[in-house]
N, C-alpha and C positions, 0 to 999 in steps of 0.2 A: 269616513272622513278623508278628504284629499286636500293637499296643499297645491295651489296653482301659482308659481312664481310669475309675477307680472314683469314683462320685459320693458315696461315703461321706465323702470328703475335700473335697467341694465345699461352698459356702456354701448351706445349705438355704433361706435367706431369698431367695436369688437363683438358685435352681437352674436354671431354664430358661436364664437368661442365661449361667451358667457352662458349661452344655452347648453352647449355641449358639457360645460362644467357641472351642471346640475341635472342633466336629463336622466341620469340613472337613479336620482333620488326621488323623482316625481313621475306621475303618469301624464300630467298636462302642464302646459304653460299658458299664461293669459296674455292675449295680444290686444292692446288698446288702440283702436283706430279712431282718430279724431280729425274733424274737417275744418276746424276754425270757425264754424258757424253754430252748430248745435252746442258745442263747448268752446271756450276761448283758448284753444290750443290746436296745433297741427302735428300729427305724428307720422304714421306709416300707412301703406296701402297693400293691396293684394300681392304685388311683386315681392314684398318682403316675406309674406307668408309662404309664397312659392319657393323663394330662395332658402328659407329655413327648412323647408321640407326636404330639400336636397342635401343639406348639411347636417341635419339632426334627425333623430328618430322619435322624439317626444310628440304627443298629440297637441293640437293647438285649439284653444278656446278663444274665438275671436269676438270681441265686444265692440259693436259698431256704435260709436257716439257721433252719429252723423245725421244730417237732415235727409229725409226720404231715403232710408237705407235700402229699400226694395230694389232700386236701380243698380246697386253694387253687389247684390247677393250672388249673382251668377259668377262674377269675377272671383269672389272669395271661395266659392265652392270649387271652381275650376283650379284655383291655386292650392287646394288641399285642406281647407279648414275642416276640422273635425266637429267643432261646435260653433254655432253662431248665435249671438243674442242681439236683439234689437230693442230699442226703447219704446215703451208704450207712448211716450210723449212725442215721438218722432214719426210714427207710422200712421198714415191715413187709413190704410187697409191692412190691419195687423194680421188677420187670419190668412190673407193671401201671402204675406211675407213669411209667416210660419210654415205654410204649405210648400213654398218654394224651397225653403231650407231643408225640409224633410224629404221632398222629392229629389233634392240634390245629394242625399245620402248622409247629411250631417244632423247632429242633434240640434234642436231648436229651443231657444230660450227668449224670455222677455225680461226687460230691465225696468226697474222703478227708481227714479230719482228720489232723494230724501223727502221732498215735499209732496210726492205723489202717494196717495193712500193705497193700502192693500186692496181696497174695493175696486180699484181700476183693473184688477185681474179677473173679476167675476166672469166675464164672457170668454176668456181665453185660457185660463189656467188648466182646464181639462185637456187642452190641445198641445201643451208644450212639454218638453222634457225637463226643463229647469227654469227657475225664477232667480234672477240676479237682483238682490237688494243692495243698492248703493248705500254705504254707510258713511260716505262723504259726498259732497257735491262734485260731480265728475269734471275732469278736465286737467287735473294735475296730480302728480304723485306726492307722497309724503305728507298728506293732510291728517288732521286730527279726527279721530273716530267720533261720530255723533251718537252718543249713548242712548238717545231716545229711539234710535232705530231698532233697539232690542225688542221693544214692544211691537214694532212693525214686522219684524221677523216672526214673532209669535203669531201675529194676525195672519200673515201669509201662510204659515204652517197650518193654522186652523182652517183657513180657506181651502187649502189643498186637500185636507182630510174631508171637509164637508162636500167637496165636489168630486170626491173619489178619484182624484188625480194621482198619477204616479210621479209627478214632478218633484225634483229635489231643489233645495234652496242653496244658492251660492251667495256669498257676501264679498264685497270689495270696498276697501278704503280703511286705512288705519288698523289693519289686522296685525296683531302681534301676540305674544304669549299671554298678555293680560286680557285682550279683547276676544281672542278666539274662543276660549271656554264659554264666555257669555253668549256668543252667537251659537255655539254648538248646543248649549242647553236650551236655547230658544227655538231650535229646529233646523239650523243650517248644517250642511255636510261638506260643502265645497268652499274653500277659503283662499281668496286671492291675496297674495302677500308680495309686495314690491320692495319697498325700502327695507323691510324686516329680513329679506333674503339677500338682495343684491348689494345693499350697503354694508353687509357684514363682511368682516375679514375672512371668516370661515363660513362659507355658504352652506356647506353640508351640515355643519353643526347647527346653523340657524334653522334649517328645515327640520332637523331632528328635534330641536327645542320646541318648535311649533307643534309638531306631532305629539310630543310628550305632554305639552300643556293641555292638549285636547284629551289625551288618554287619562290624565289625572282628574279631569272633570266628569268622566263617564261614571 
């Protein structure tokens, strides 16, 4: 089980400092890249990933919420992304995109929006390192967890087993001490938490509380 603080909820005016504050508490941070087309918001690009690589030591999980992400993969790989995920809904040539990520030395993941069924992974799940199940509609931080996604996490977990895949499940959206154990029990092991970490007065304690909530559910 790992907690991935999402910098979408950090203070962009002091981004490096916010990441440095929590980088010794976690193995990964989550970087949401939005283009204003695939989702109704615009955030950051590869230069920010590169800049954070110079200022921090924590690995970066880059989530591309963009149209036709294949054209951006090389930029993010060269910037130093350690993990990159692309949406099933956005890729015309999904296997090619996954191969580009792997050839670039990063872990490759696919993402499912809440309305996309687990069956959309049938042809790709054996080729990826992780599956990111969105538990809110992507585009903005601080949204309410969609509880029906618990059944989808279970379905993805069952599909991974049936396909003899080594992929792990990541969840993103509305993750807190209440929802994390539910996702853990359903089969997830990577938990993206934005507001629950960066909106807390004591971010170290917030991360510890999330970990403890998962440990109690084991």
